[in-house]
N, C-alpha and C positions, 0 to 999 in steps of 0.2 A: 333761490340758490339752495341746493340740497347739501346739507352738512354731512360730512363723513362720519360714520358711527365710531371711527377710531380717533376722532379729534378730541373727544372728551377723556378725562383721566380714567373713567371706568372703561371706555372703549379701548384705550391703550393697554390697560391691564388685561382685558380680554384677549387682545391681540398677542400679548406676551404668552398668555396661557396656551393659546392655540399653537403658537410657534414652538414653545418648549415641549408641548405635548406631541406635536408632530415629530420633533427631533427625537424624543424618547421612543415613540411608537414605531417610527419608520427609519429615522436616521441611524439610531444606535444599533438595531438589528442588522441593517444594511452594512454598516461599518464592521460589525463583529463578524458577519458572514464572510468578509474578505479573509479573515484568519482561517476560515474553514476551506475555502475554495482556492485561495491564492497560493502561489509558489514563488520561490526565489530562483531566478535563472542562474545558471552556472556556465562557465566556459567549458568547452569540450576539447578533448585530445584527438589527434589524428591517429588512426590505427597503425600498427606495426605487425610484422609477421609473428605468428600465423594468422593474425586477425584481418578481416576485411569488413568494411562498413557497408551495410545494406539498409534499404528503406523498406518498412513494413506498413502496408495500408491497414488502418483500423477505423472503419467507418469513413468519415470525410478527412481523417487526419493521416499524416505520414509520420511514422515512428522511426527513430534512429536505433540501429542495433549493430552489434559487432558479432561476427560469426567466425568460428575456427573449426575446421573439419577434423573428424576423429576416425576411429576404426569401426569396421562392421562388427556387429555383435554387442556393441555398447549402446545403452539408451542415450538419447540426446538430452543434454542438460540445458535448461533455461534458467537464467539467474536474473532476479528482479530486485531492484533497489528500494529504498524507503523514501519517505517524504522529504523533499528538498535536496535529494541526492541525485546521482546519475550513474550510468554503467561504468564510468571511469573509475569509481571507487572499488569496483569488483573485478578488475582485470586479473589481479593476482589469484583470486578465487577461481576464475575461469581457467587460468593457466594450470592450476593444480588438477582440475577436472580434465582438462584437455590432455595433460600428460598421462592420465589414467586411461586414456583412449576415447573419452567422450567427445562427440561433436558438441560444441558449446555455443549458445546464443546468449549474449548479454543485451538486455533490453532497457531502453529509456522509455519509461511510461509517459503518457501524455502530459504536456506542459512541464516536462523535465528534460534536462540535458539538451540534446539536439532535436527532440521531438516537437511536433506541432501541438497546439492546444493552448487554451487560456486558463482552464480550471482543473483542479484536482477534486476527486470525490472520495479519497481515502480508501480506495478499493472497490468503489462502485463501478464506474465505467472502466476502471483499470483491469477488472476481470476480463472485459472484452479485449483489452490490449494483449493480455496473455493468450487468450484464445486466438487472436489474430496472428501472434507469433507462432503458435503451433500450426496453424493453417499454412503460413508462409513456409515453414520448414517442410511440411508435407509436399507442398508444390515444388520444392527443390529436390524432392526425392529423399529427404532426410526424415528421421524419426521412425523408420521401419521397425526398430527394436524398442519403440516406446519412448517415453519422456520421463525425466527426473526434473521436478520443479524445485527451485531454490528461491525463497523469498525472505526479505528482511523488513520488519515493521509493516508499513503499508503494503509493501511487496509480498509479505507473508500472507496478509489478508487476501490479496489478489490471487495468489497461487492456490490457496486453500479453496477459494470460491471457484477457481477454474479447474479444480482437480476432479470434477465430475466427468471430464473427458475420459473416455474408455481407454485411451492409449497412455494415460498417466500411470506410471508404475511405482513411483515413490515421490514423497514430498518432504523437503527439509524447510521448516518454517521457524524463523527466529523472531521473537517479540511481537506476535500478533495481538491485536486487541480483540475483545469479545464481540462487540457490536458498535456500529457507528454512534448511536445515541449514547451507549454506555461510555465510550471513550471520550466523547465531548463533555459529558457530565463529570467524568473523572478528572480530565485536564482542567476544566473550569474550577473545580475544587482545589486541585493541586497547585495551580499557578495563581489563581485569583481569589481563592477562598469562598467561591460562590456556592451556595447550597443547591441541591438538586432541584428544588422547587422554584428557583429563581426564574421568572418568566422570560428573561432575555435569552436563556439557553434554547428552549424550543422555538422561540421567534427567530433566532439566528439560523437554526437548522432549517427552518421552513424557507427562509430567504435563500440559503445556500442551495436547497433543492431546486428552487425556481431558477436561480442563476445558472447552475450547472446541469439542469435537466436530469435529475436522478431521484431515486426513492431511497431515503436514508434507511428505512426499515428493511430494505433488501440487503443492506450491507451488514450481514449477520454471520460472523465467522463461526460461531458455535453451531448454528443451524447447518452451515456448509460442512463442517467437520463431521457432523452426525451422519451425513449422507456419503462421506468419502469411502471409497473401497481400497484405495492405495495405502500402503504402509506410510506412517507419519513419524518423522523425527521432529519433536518440538523442543526448541531451545529457549531457555529462560536466561536473560542477562542478569547476573547476580546482583548488580548495583543499579537497577533500573526502576525508578519510581514511576515512570510513565506506563510501563506494562508490568506491574508487579506479579508475583507468583499467583495470587488469587485470580487475576484476570486470565493469565496464560493457562492456568489449570482448568478453567471453564472450557476452553477449547480442547485441551487434552482429554478431559473426562467425557466430552461428547463423542469423540472419535471411537468407533467400535473396535479398532485394532486391525492388524498388528501396529503397535506404536511404541516409541521410546521417548523418554523425557531426560533432558540433560541440562544441568545448571552450569553456565559459564561463570565460574566464581570470579568476583571482582570486576566483571565486565559492565560498562555503562550501556545505555541504550544503543543497540545495533553494533556493539563492540565485541561480540563473541569470537570473531575470527582472530583476535589478538590474545585470547585466553588459552591457557595450557590445556591440552587435550582436545582442542577443537577438531583438528583433522583426524585424529585417531577415532573420535566418536563418529564423525560423518562417514569415514571410509568403512568402519565396521558396520554401520547401518546399511550402507549401499551393498556390502557383501551379503548381509542377511537378507536384503530385499532381492538379491539376485540380479542386480543391475551394474 
């Protein structure tokens, strides 16, 4: 009879080492990656006039969007939410733009709101979602006067990365991060006190890349801003430890201009629209940009 190598005390100790090692090397990065690719689903509202709900194809996914028609001669506005949010939070923003005459599209990014998808990539594949929205608008005969892109947090990263489209005439971006790897390192330090060299961080990013099929190194907002031709209004939320001024200014400094920088005093992350001077700043920027 062959005796199991794990039947001895030494064998059982070895088994524990293997089990615990596998948990650390495989299980912990896998679990941590869920924080990077996972989303929290939210209930969605039914549209009311002047809004209509439409579906936008983005690859194999169907994205939920709300559309309100505007006037000829105004650029079409596309508004994109942040992580864990949905278009429902930005209907009032869309209403203001629509009253100015813009056709407005509010977009649910993949795996958010009423859109299909299982994973988020923090602006990676979401760039494709914004591009799909622009294509869908063109197919409807909209966007002849160009586009104005509005993005918040992850949405800001997505619209800056999508702003290489030649029809984009202006971009309003609130609280973008500088790069995917940079923001993961920053948040790991901010919330968990982990140093940049801690091996769990690159391991979790690698697993996230595999699970969501994207390249983290391509999600570089600074590099995208450097190539932008459209005017940029960059908004810093004044009380935002997640995207502090040093991070947001890296994006600002990379953009060749024309550009404007505005601090929403007292605003938390993604909260600029409740700050004094928000619409005055945005509307003045749009006038300067000629849209």
